[in-house]
PyMOL CGO cylinders between C-alpha atoms (Angstrom):
from pymol import cmd
from pymol.cgo import CYLINDER

trace = [
    CYLINDER, -2.90, -4.43, 7.86, -4.65, -7.02, 9.74, 0.3, 1, 1, 1, 1, 1, 1,
    CYLINDER, -4.65, -7.02, 9.74, -4.13, -8.14, 13.14, 0.3, 1, 1, 1, 1, 1, 1,
    CYLINDER, -4.13, -8.14, 13.14, -3.97, -12.42, 13.59, 0.3, 1, 1, 1, 1, 1, 1,
    CYLINDER, -3.97, -12.42, 13.59, -2.58, -14.35, 15.51, 0.3, 1, 1, 1, 1, 1, 1,
    CYLINDER, -2.58, -14.35, 15.51, 0.33, -16.52, 14.54, 0.3, 1, 1, 1, 1, 1, 1,
    CYLINDER, 0.33, -16.52, 14.54, 0.16, -20.72, 13.66, 0.3, 1, 1, 1, 1, 1, 1,
    CYLINDER, 0.16, -20.72, 13.66, 2.25, -20.49, 17.48, 0.3, 1, 1, 1, 1, 1, 1,
    CYLINDER, 2.25, -20.49, 17.48, -0.53, -18.26, 18.34, 0.3, 1, 1, 1, 1, 1, 1,
    CYLINDER, -0.53, -18.26, 18.34, 0.69, -15.56, 19.15, 0.3, 1, 1, 1, 1, 1, 1,
    CYLINDER, 0.69, -15.56, 19.15, -0.29, -11.78, 18.24, 0.3, 1, 1, 1, 1, 1, 1,
    CYLINDER, -0.29, -11.78, 18.24, 1.09, -10.19, 15.15, 0.3, 1, 1, 1, 1, 1, 1,
    CYLINDER, 1.09, -10.19, 15.15, 0.67, -7.62, 13.14, 0.3, 1, 1, 1, 1, 1, 1,
    CYLINDER, 0.67, -7.62, 13.14, 0.92, -8.42, 8.72, 0.3, 1, 1, 1, 1, 1, 1,
    CYLINDER, 0.92, -8.42, 8.72, 1.50, -5.57, 7.70, 0.3, 1, 1, 1, 1, 1, 1,
    CYLINDER, 1.50, -5.57, 7.70, 3.39, -4.01, 4.73, 0.3, 1, 1, 1, 1, 1, 1,
    CYLINDER, 3.39, -4.01, 4.73, 7.78, -3.23, 5.38, 0.3, 1, 1, 1, 1, 1, 1,
    CYLINDER, 7.78, -3.23, 5.38, 7.04, 0.24, 5.72, 0.3, 1, 1, 1, 1, 1, 1,
    CYLINDER, 7.04, 0.24, 5.72, 5.76, -0.51, 8.85, 0.3, 1, 1, 1, 1, 1, 1,
    CYLINDER, 5.76, -0.51, 8.85, 7.62, -3.17, 10.39, 0.3, 1, 1, 1, 1, 1, 1,
    CYLINDER, 7.62, -3.17, 10.39, 8.80, -1.26, 13.28, 0.3, 1, 1, 1, 1, 1, 1,
    CYLINDER, 8.80, -1.26, 13.28, 5.26, -0.99, 14.93, 0.3, 1, 1, 1, 1, 1, 1,
    CYLINDER, 5.26, -0.99, 14.93, 4.39, -4.53, 13.74, 0.3, 1, 1, 1, 1, 1, 1,
    CYLINDER, 4.39, -4.53, 13.74, 7.93, -5.95, 16.19, 0.3, 1, 1, 1, 1, 1, 1,
    CYLINDER, 7.93, -5.95, 16.19, 6.97, -2.82, 18.73, 0.3, 1, 1, 1, 1, 1, 1,
    CYLINDER, 6.97, -2.82, 18.73, 3.52, -4.51, 19.37, 0.3, 1, 1, 1, 1, 1, 1,
    CYLINDER, 3.52, -4.51, 19.37, 4.89, -8.07, 19.61, 0.3, 1, 1, 1, 1, 1, 1,
    CYLINDER, 4.89, -8.07, 19.61, 8.19, -7.58, 20.60, 0.3, 1, 1, 1, 1, 1, 1,
    CYLINDER, 8.19, -7.58, 20.60, 7.26, -4.39, 23.69, 0.3, 1, 1, 1, 1, 1, 1,
    CYLINDER, 7.26, -4.39, 23.69, 3.13, -4.59, 24.14, 0.3, 1, 1, 1, 1, 1, 1,
    CYLINDER, 3.13, -4.59, 24.14, 2.92, -8.33, 23.72, 0.3, 1, 1, 1, 1, 1, 1,
    CYLINDER, 2.92, -8.33, 23.72, -0.38, -10.12, 25.03, 0.3, 1, 1, 1, 1, 1, 1,
    CYLINDER, -0.38, -10.12, 25.03, -0.10, -7.90, 27.66, 0.3, 1, 1, 1, 1, 1, 1,
    CYLINDER, -0.10, -7.90, 27.66, -4.02, -5.73, 28.50, 0.3, 1, 1, 1, 1, 1, 1,
    CYLINDER, -4.02, -5.73, 28.50, -1.77, -4.18, 30.94, 0.3, 1, 1, 1, 1, 1, 1,
    CYLINDER, -1.77, -4.18, 30.94, 1.01, -3.36, 27.82, 0.3, 1, 1, 1, 1, 1, 1,
    CYLINDER, 1.01, -3.36, 27.82, -1.80, -1.49, 26.10, 0.3, 1, 1, 1, 1, 1, 1,
    CYLINDER, -1.80, -1.49, 26.10, -3.18, 0.11, 28.12, 0.3, 1, 1, 1, 1, 1, 1,
    CYLINDER, -3.18, 0.11, 28.12, -0.24, 2.48, 29.83, 0.3, 1, 1, 1, 1, 1, 1,
    CYLINDER, -0.24, 2.48, 29.83, -0.16, 3.44, 25.74, 0.3, 1, 1, 1, 1, 1, 1,
    CYLINDER, -0.16, 3.44, 25.74, -3.24, 4.68, 25.75, 0.3, 1, 1, 1, 1, 1, 1,
    CYLINDER, -3.24, 4.68, 25.75, -2.90, 6.37, 28.90, 0.3, 1, 1, 1, 1, 1, 1,
    CYLINDER, -2.90, 6.37, 28.90, -0.29, 7.96, 27.12, 0.3, 1, 1, 1, 1, 1, 1,
    CYLINDER, -0.29, 7.96, 27.12, -1.78, 8.77, 24.58, 0.3, 1, 1, 1, 1, 1, 1,
    CYLINDER, -1.78, 8.77, 24.58, -4.70, 10.68, 26.40, 0.3, 1, 1, 1, 1, 1, 1,
    CYLINDER, -4.70, 10.68, 26.40, -2.18, 12.37, 28.88, 0.3, 1, 1, 1, 1, 1, 1,
    CYLINDER, -2.18, 12.37, 28.88, -0.50, 13.96, 25.37, 0.3, 1, 1, 1, 1, 1, 1,
    CYLINDER, -0.50, 13.96, 25.37, -3.54, 15.04, 23.98, 0.3, 1, 1, 1, 1, 1, 1,
    CYLINDER, -3.54, 15.04, 23.98, -5.18, 16.37, 26.95, 0.3, 1, 1, 1, 1, 1, 1,
    CYLINDER, -5.18, 16.37, 26.95, -1.83, 18.79, 27.76, 0.3, 1, 1, 1, 1, 1, 1,
    CYLINDER, -1.83, 18.79, 27.76, -2.01, 16.89, 30.59, 0.3, 1, 1, 1, 1, 1, 1,
    CYLINDER, -2.01, 16.89, 30.59, 1.53, 16.73, 30.25, 0.3, 1, 1, 1, 1, 1, 1,
    CYLINDER, 1.53, 16.73, 30.25, 3.88, 18.21, 27.07, 0.3, 1, 1, 1, 1, 1, 1,
    CYLINDER, 3.88, 18.21, 27.07, 5.64, 14.63, 25.37, 0.3, 1, 1, 1, 1, 1, 1,
    CYLINDER, 5.64, 14.63, 25.37, 5.36, 11.00, 26.91, 0.3, 1, 1, 1, 1, 1, 1,
    CYLINDER, 5.36, 11.00, 26.91, 9.02, 8.73, 26.32, 0.3, 1, 1, 1, 1, 1, 1,
    CYLINDER, 9.02, 8.73, 26.32, 8.96, 5.10, 27.80, 0.3, 1, 1, 1, 1, 1, 1,
    CYLINDER, 8.96, 5.10, 27.80, 11.11, 2.68, 26.49, 0.3, 1, 1, 1, 1, 1, 1,
    CYLINDER, 11.11, 2.68, 26.49, 10.73, -1.43, 26.31, 0.3, 1, 1, 1, 1, 1, 1,
    CYLINDER, 10.73, -1.43, 26.31, 12.19, -4.25, 25.44, 0.3, 1, 1, 1, 1, 1, 1,
    CYLINDER, 12.19, -4.25, 25.44, 13.23, -3.62, 22.29, 0.3, 1, 1, 1, 1, 1, 1,
    CYLINDER, 13.23, -3.62, 22.29, 12.06, 0.11, 21.45, 0.3, 1, 1, 1, 1, 1, 1,
    CYLINDER, 12.06, 0.11, 21.45, 11.51, 3.66, 22.25, 0.3, 1, 1, 1, 1, 1, 1,
    CYLINDER, 11.51, 3.66, 22.25, 8.11, 4.49, 22.44, 0.3, 1, 1, 1, 1, 1, 1,
    CYLINDER, 8.11, 4.49, 22.44, 8.14, 9.31, 21.90, 0.3, 1, 1, 1, 1, 1, 1,
    CYLINDER, 8.14, 9.31, 21.90, 4.11, 10.95, 21.77, 0.3, 1, 1, 1, 1, 1, 1,
    CYLINDER, 4.11, 10.95, 21.77, 4.53, 14.28, 21.04, 0.3, 1, 1, 1, 1, 1, 1,
    CYLINDER, 4.53, 14.28, 21.04, 1.73, 16.71, 20.09, 0.3, 1, 1, 1, 1, 1, 1,
    CYLINDER, 1.73, 16.71, 20.09, 1.58, 16.39, 17.05, 0.3, 1, 1, 1, 1, 1, 1,
    CYLINDER, 1.58, 16.39, 17.05, 3.56, 13.06, 16.34, 0.3, 1, 1, 1, 1, 1, 1,
    CYLINDER, 3.56, 13.06, 16.34, 4.43, 9.28, 17.41, 0.3, 1, 1, 1, 1, 1, 1,
    CYLINDER, 4.43, 9.28, 17.41, 8.54, 8.47, 17.29, 0.3, 1, 1, 1, 1, 1, 1,
    CYLINDER, 8.54, 8.47, 17.29, 9.19, 4.21, 18.03, 0.3, 1, 1, 1, 1, 1, 1,
    CYLINDER, 9.19, 4.21, 18.03, 12.98, 3.82, 17.83, 0.3, 1, 1, 1, 1, 1, 1,
    CYLINDER, 12.98, 3.82, 17.83, 14.07, -0.03, 17.74, 0.3, 1, 1, 1, 1, 1, 1,
    CYLINDER, 14.07, -0.03, 17.74, 16.55, 0.70, 20.02, 0.3, 1, 1, 1, 1, 1, 1,
    CYLINDER, 16.55, 0.70, 20.02, 18.75, -2.07, 18.67, 0.3, 1, 1, 1, 1, 1, 1,
    CYLINDER, 18.75, -2.07, 18.67, 19.04, -2.18, 14.71, 0.3, 1, 1, 1, 1, 1, 1,
    CYLINDER, 19.04, -2.18, 14.71, 18.36, 2.14, 15.50, 0.3, 1, 1, 1, 1, 1, 1,
    CYLINDER, 18.36, 2.14, 15.50, 15.59, 1.93, 12.59, 0.3, 1, 1, 1, 1, 1, 1,
    CYLINDER, 15.59, 1.93, 12.59, 12.16, 4.02, 13.15, 0.3, 1, 1, 1, 1, 1, 1,
    CYLINDER, 12.16, 4.02, 13.15, 8.75, 4.91, 12.56, 0.3, 1, 1, 1, 1, 1, 1,
    CYLINDER, 8.75, 4.91, 12.56, 7.26, 8.20, 12.48, 0.3, 1, 1, 1, 1, 1, 1,
    CYLINDER, 7.26, 8.20, 12.48, 3.89, 8.36, 12.75, 0.3, 1, 1, 1, 1, 1, 1,
    CYLINDER, 3.89, 8.36, 12.75, 1.78, 11.32, 12.11, 0.3, 1, 1, 1, 1, 1, 1,
    CYLINDER, 1.78, 11.32, 12.11, -1.34, 11.99, 14.90, 0.3, 1, 1, 1, 1, 1, 1,
    CYLINDER, -1.34, 11.99, 14.90, -1.56, 10.67, 18.27, 0.3, 1, 1, 1, 1, 1, 1,
    CYLINDER, -1.56, 10.67, 18.27, -4.84, 9.40, 17.24, 0.3, 1, 1, 1, 1, 1, 1,
    CYLINDER, -4.84, 9.40, 17.24, -3.29, 7.13, 14.37, 0.3, 1, 1, 1, 1, 1, 1,
    CYLINDER, -3.29, 7.13, 14.37, -1.15, 5.57, 16.87, 0.3, 1, 1, 1, 1, 1, 1,
    CYLINDER, -1.15, 5.57, 16.87, -3.95, 5.33, 19.38, 0.3, 1, 1, 1, 1, 1, 1,
    CYLINDER, -3.95, 5.33, 19.38, -6.70, 3.15, 16.71, 0.3, 1, 1, 1, 1, 1, 1,
    CYLINDER, -6.70, 3.15, 16.71, -3.11, 0.58, 16.42, 0.3, 1, 1, 1, 1, 1, 1,
    CYLINDER, -3.11, 0.58, 16.42, -3.53, 0.20, 19.98, 0.3, 1, 1, 1, 1, 1, 1,
    CYLINDER, -3.53, 0.20, 19.98, -6.95, -0.27, 20.37, 0.3, 1, 1, 1, 1, 1, 1,
    CYLINDER, -6.95, -0.27, 20.37, -6.74, -2.67, 17.03, 0.3, 1, 1, 1, 1, 1, 1,
    CYLINDER, -6.74, -2.67, 17.03, -3.81, -4.32, 19.30, 0.3, 1, 1, 1, 1, 1, 1,
    CYLINDER, -3.81, -4.32, 19.30, -6.44, -4.59, 22.36, 0.3, 1, 1, 1, 1, 1, 1,
    CYLINDER, -6.44, -4.59, 22.36, -9.27, -6.45, 20.24, 0.3, 1, 1, 1, 1, 1, 1,
    CYLINDER, -9.27, -6.45, 20.24, -7.06, -8.91, 18.71, 0.3, 1, 1, 1, 1, 1, 1,
    CYLINDER, -7.06, -8.91, 18.71, -5.88, -9.97, 21.79, 0.3, 1, 1, 1, 1, 1, 1,
    CYLINDER, -5.88, -9.97, 21.79, -9.23, -10.00, 23.66, 0.3, 1, 1, 1, 1, 1, 1,
    CYLINDER, -9.23, -10.00, 23.66, -11.18, -11.33, 21.29, 0.3, 1, 1, 1, 1, 1, 1,
    CYLINDER, -11.18, -11.33, 21.29, -8.54, -14.64, 22.27, 0.3, 1, 1, 1, 1, 1, 1,
    CYLINDER, -8.54, -14.64, 22.27, -10.20, -13.67, 25.87, 0.3, 1, 1, 1, 1, 1, 1,
    CYLINDER, -10.20, -13.67, 25.87, -6.94, -12.15, 27.48, 0.3, 1, 1, 1, 1, 1, 1,
    CYLINDER, -6.94, -12.15, 27.48, -8.54, -9.97, 30.22, 0.3, 1, 1, 1, 1, 1, 1,
    CYLINDER, -8.54, -9.97, 30.22, -4.56, -8.42, 31.71, 0.3, 1, 1, 1, 1, 1, 1,
]
cmd.load_cgo(trace, "trace")
C-alpha cells in the first residue's frame, strides 16, 4: 500500500485490488482536502470514545459507516464495499493520507 502522487500531481493510494474501494474513497471523496480528512478522523474519535454510537456520511461517491467494531465503505455507484476490521485501521489510512497531503504543501 503506497500513498503517492500520480504523474498529474493528484494524491492516490496504490493498492492491491482488494482495497480499491478504499483507494477510490480517498481519491474521489476526501481528495486533497485536509478539512475532509480531519472530518473523518474526528468521526473516528467520536465513535471510539463512545461520544456517539455510530457515524455515517455520504460524500461524492461513497458512504462511510463507522461503528465501534468496524468501518464500512460503500460505493454508491458500483455498489462495491469494503469492511475494515477496526476504527484504528481506518484511522491509520486517513492519517497516512493526511501526511501525504501535508508533504505536498496542502494546508487546508
